[in-house]
C-alpha positions in Angstrom: 85.7 54.6 88.6 84.7 51.2 87.2 83.2 52.3 83.7 81.5 48.9 83.1 80.0 49.1 86.7 78.4 52.3 86.3 77.1 51.4 82.8 75.4 48.4 84.1 73.9 50.4 86.9 72.5 53.0 84.3 71.3 50.1 82.1 69.4 48.7 85.0 67.7 51.8 85.6 67.0 52.6 81.9 65.0 49.4 81.5 62.6 50.6 84.2 62.4 54.1 83.0 61.1 52.7 79.3 58.8 50.2 80.8 55.2 51.0 79.6 53.6 49.7 82.9 54.6 51.8 86.1 55.4 50.3 89.4 55.9 53.4 91.4 57.9 51.8 94.0 60.4 50.2 91.4 60.2 53.6 89.5 61.2 55.5 92.7 64.0 53.2 93.6 65.5 53.5 89.9 65.2 57.3 89.9 67.0 57.4 93.4 69.8 55.0 92.0 69.9 57.0 88.8 70.5 60.5 90.9 72.9 58.8 93.0 74.8 57.6 90.0 75.0 61.0 88.5 75.9 62.7 91.5 78.8 60.3 92.0 80.0 60.5 88.4 79.7 64.3 88.0 81.3 65.0 91.5 78.8 67.9 91.4 79.0 69.5 94.9 76.5 71.0 97.2 77.9 74.6 97.2 76.1 78.2 97.3 77.6 78.9 93.9 75.8 75.7 92.4 72.6 77.2 93.6 72.9 80.3 91.8 70.5 81.0 88.9 71.6 82.8 85.7 69.1 85.6 84.7 68.7 86.0 80.9 66.7 88.3 78.6 64.4 85.4 78.0 64.0 84.0 81.5 65.7 82.2 84.4 68.3 79.4 83.8 68.2 77.5 87.0 71.3 76.6 88.9 73.0 73.3 88.5 71.8 72.0 92.1 68.3 72.8 91.2 68.5 71.3 87.8 69.8 68.1 89.5 66.8 68.1 91.8 64.4 67.9 88.8 65.2 64.1 88.7 62.8 63.8 91.9 60.0 64.7 89.8 59.2 61.0 89.2 56.7 61.0 86.2 58.3 64.2 84.6 61.6 62.2 84.4 60.1 59.0 83.4 57.8 60.2 80.8 60.5 62.5 79.2 63.1 59.8 78.9 60.4 57.3 77.4 59.3 60.0 75.2 62.8 60.6 73.9 63.2 57.1 73.3 60.2 56.5 71.4 61.2 59.6 69.2 64.5 58.1 68.5 63.0 54.7 67.4 60.7 56.6 65.3 63.6 58.3 63.3 65.5 55.0 63.2 62.9 53.4 60.9 63.9 55.7 58.2 67.5 56.3 59.1 68.8 52.9 59.2 72.2 53.6 58.2 73.0 56.9 59.8 72.9 58.0 63.2 69.9 59.9 64.5 71.1 63.2 65.6 69.5 64.6 68.7 69.9 68.4 69.9 69.3 68.8 73.7 69.1 72.7 74.6 69.5 73.1 78.3 71.2 69.9 79.4 71.8 71.0 83.2 74.8 69.1 85.0 74.0 65.6 83.5 72.1 65.5 80.4 69.4 63.6 82.5 66.7 63.0 80.0 69.1 61.5 77.1 71.9 59.9 79.0 70.1 56.5 79.6 69.9 56.2 75.8 73.5 55.4 75.6 72.8 51.9 77.1 70.2 51.4 74.3 72.0 52.7 71.1 75.6 52.4 69.9 77.3 56.0 68.8 76.9 54.8 65.2 73.0 54.9 65.8 72.8 58.1 67.9 74.6 61.4 68.1 74.1 64.3 70.6 74.5 68.1 70.2 74.3 69.7 73.5 73.6 73.4 74.6 73.9 74.7 78.0 74.7 78.2 79.3 76.0 77.5 82.8 79.8 76.9 83.0 79.5 74.8 86.2 76.8 72.5 84.6 79.0 72.3 81.6 82.0 71.1 83.3 79.8 68.6 85.5 78.3 67.5 82.0 81.8 66.7 80.6 82.9 64.8 83.8 79.8 62.6 83.7 80.2 61.8 79.8 83.9 60.7 80.6 82.7 58.4 83.4 80.3 56.7 81.3 82.7 56.7 78.5 80.1 58.3 76.4 82.2 61.0 74.5 81.8 59.1 71.3 78.1 60.0 71.4 78.7 63.6 71.4 79.1 65.7 68.2 79.3 69.2 69.7 78.9 70.8 73.1 78.2 74.4 73.0 78.1 76.9 75.9 75.4 79.4 74.8 72.3 81.1 75.3 69.8 78.7 73.7 67.4 81.4 73.1 69.7 83.4 70.8 72.0 80.7 69.6 72.4 80.2 65.7 72.9 76.5 65.0 75.7 75.6 62.5 74.6 72.4 60.5 71.0 73.0 61.7 69.8 70.8 58.6 71.2 67.6 60.4 69.2 67.8 63.4 66.4 65.1 63.7 65.1 65.9 67.2 65.3 68.5 69.5 64.8 68.5 73.2 64.3 71.1 75.6 62.9 71.3 79.1 63.5 74.7 80.5 60.2 75.3 82.1 58.2 75.4 85.1 54.2 75.1 85.5 52.3 77.7 83.6 55.5 78.3 81.4 56.4 80.9 83.8 60.1 82.2 84.6 62.1 80.0 82.5 63.0 80.6 78.8 61.2 77.5 77.3 59.2 79.7 74.9 62.1 81.6 73.6 64.3 78.7 73.3 61.7 76.7 71.2 60.9 79.9 69.0 64.6 80.5 68.4 65.4 76.9 67.5 62.4 75.5 65.4 62.7 78.1 62.5 66.2 76.8 62.0 65.5 73.3 61.9 64.1 71.0 59.2 60.3 71.0 58.8 60.1 67.2 59.8 62.3 67.6 63.0 60.7 66.3 66.3 60.1 68.8 68.8 60.1 67.4 72.6 57.8 68.2 74.2 55.6 68.1 71.1 53.0 70.5 72.5 52.3 72.5 75.6 49.0 74.1 76.2 48.1 76.5 78.8 44.3 76.8 79.8 42.3 78.9 82.1 40.9 76.2 84.3 38.3 75.9 87.1 38.7 73.7 90.1 36.3 72.4 92.9 38.7 72.5 96.0 36.4 70.0 98.0 36.6 67.5 95.0 40.3 68.1 94.7 40.9 67.0 98.2 38.6 64.0 97.9 40.6 63.1 94.7 43.9 63.3 96.5 42.5 60.6 99.0 41.1 58.3 96.4 43.1 55.0 96.4 45.2 54.3 93.4 42.8 51.2 92.4 39.7 53.5 92.4 38.7 55.9 89.5 39.8 59.3 90.4 37.3 62.1 91.1 36.8 64.6 88.5 37.6 68.0 90.0 38.5 70.6 87.3 37.3 71.7 83.9 39.6 73.3 81.4 38.3 75.9 78.9 39.8 76.0 75.5 43.8 76.5 75.2 44.8 80.1 75.7 48.4 79.4 74.6 50.0 76.6 72.6 53.7 75.9 72.2 54.5 73.3 69.4 56.3 73.2 66.1 53.1 73.8 64.1 52.1 77.0 66.1 55.8 78.3 65.7 56.0 77.6 62.0 52.3 79.2 61.2 53.4 82.6 62.8 57.1 82.7 62.7 56.8 85.2 60.1 54.8 87.5 62.2 57.5 87.9 64.8 58.9 91.3 65.5 62.7 91.6 65.3 64.1 90.1 68.6 60.6 90.3 70.3 58.0 87.5 70.7 54.6 89.2 70.7 51.4 87.0 71.4 47.9 87.7 71.1 45.3 88.2 73.9 42.8 85.7 74.5 39.4 86.1 76.3 38.0 83.2 78.3 34.4 83.7 79.3 33.0 81.2 82.0 29.7 79.4 81.7 27.4 80.8 84.6 26.6 77.3 85.9 30.3 76.5 86.4 30.7 79.5 88.7 28.3 77.5 90.9 30.3 74.2 90.5 33.7 75.6 91.0 35.4 77.9 93.5 39.2 78.3 92.3 40.4 79.8 89.0 43.8 78.7 87.7 46.4 78.4 84.8 46.6 74.7 84.1 49.4 73.1 82.1 48.9 70.2 79.7 52.3 68.6 78.1 52.2 66.0 75.0 56.0 64.9 75.4 55.9 62.6 72.5 53.2 60.1 71.4 51.4 58.8 74.3 53.9 60.2 76.8 51.8 63.0 78.5 51.7 65.1 81.7 48.2 66.4 82.8 46.9 67.8 86.0 49.2 67.2 89.0 50.9 64.4 87.4 54.4 66.4 87.9 55.5 69.6 89.2 55.4 70.9 85.7 51.5 70.3 85.4 50.3 71.4 88.9 47.8 74.4 88.5 48.8 77.9 89.1 46.1 79.6 91.1 44.8 83.0 89.9 41.9 83.6 92.3 38.7 82.5 94.0 34.9 82.8 93.1 33.3 84.7 95.9 29.9 86.6 96.7 31.7 90.0 96.8 33.6 89.8 93.7 31.8 88.8 90.5 34.2 87.3 87.9 32.9 86.6 84.5 36.0 85.4 82.8 39.8 85.9 82.3 41.8 88.1 79.7 45.4 86.3 79.2 48.2 87.0 77.3 51.7 85.3 77.2 54.5 87.7 77.8 58.0 86.5 76.7 60.7 88.7 78.6 63.3 88.3 81.0 60.5 87.1 83.4 58.0 85.2 81.2 54.6 84.4 82.2 50.9 84.1 81.1 49.8 87.5 82.1 45.9 87.5 83.3 43.3 89.8 84.4 39.7 89.1 85.7 36.8 90.2 83.6 34.3 91.6 86.4 
């Protein structure tokens, strides 16, 4: 394959990904071109084995084909790539003569969220450490790196469970990126991975995403439908209300309570959310909502992405009185925010 041709195509896509202003058609076309380029260079095939997930003590590690499909989530991919780019620029301000070292836990088959950076920085300015548990994804990643002539950017590739891995040279890492999650932080091991890695790293490390907040939210389903039909040039209709965060995943929250963790087991407190009586009249659906700060001004809010769609818990109706919700994040082989209604 023509290395310079693939590199130029990647470079063209990257320039669109990092633009502040979004032209959705342009962005969609760039992401389709990027995905096509990755499938071509990695030679990842559509076979049943590539759809198989790995089930870990900390949650589900999705199969290579599903990981590849994550590119189709337009704002997720754009905002993560932009966020990582901005984080690298920030570290570069103080690391002028040494490379920024970025740890990517759960690369999938392409290292999708960092590969565009090879068109923006030389290996002397940026180095990667990759963690991936799936052997098929790992082989696909190596082929991709070879086709883009990007091996010089890679310090180490480890096949491991990132929720348990002990990092050698952890003091050298400047940025840690992990995006092993679904909406409401369910099923995948984002929490366990982050809680494992952050205490091993320097206090000034940048975590991406910087912050994930889960809320109990109320939704007006009629207004939500109206909002979906609102033209892009009109102000969106407000159709939901978030109560205060019931679970926060950030560097600060991990470091403030890492000493409280029981050996090999993450335990989180129970939180009560009590609804205002007037809200019960205004809204008809109860949900878990997810708000993600990737880095700086790169965020994902309600319905921006598959990562931030609401997870419906139930409905207000005349036959069932619901005053609130008790919630507690459970970190196990099928992680989730566990909830029960307060009658």
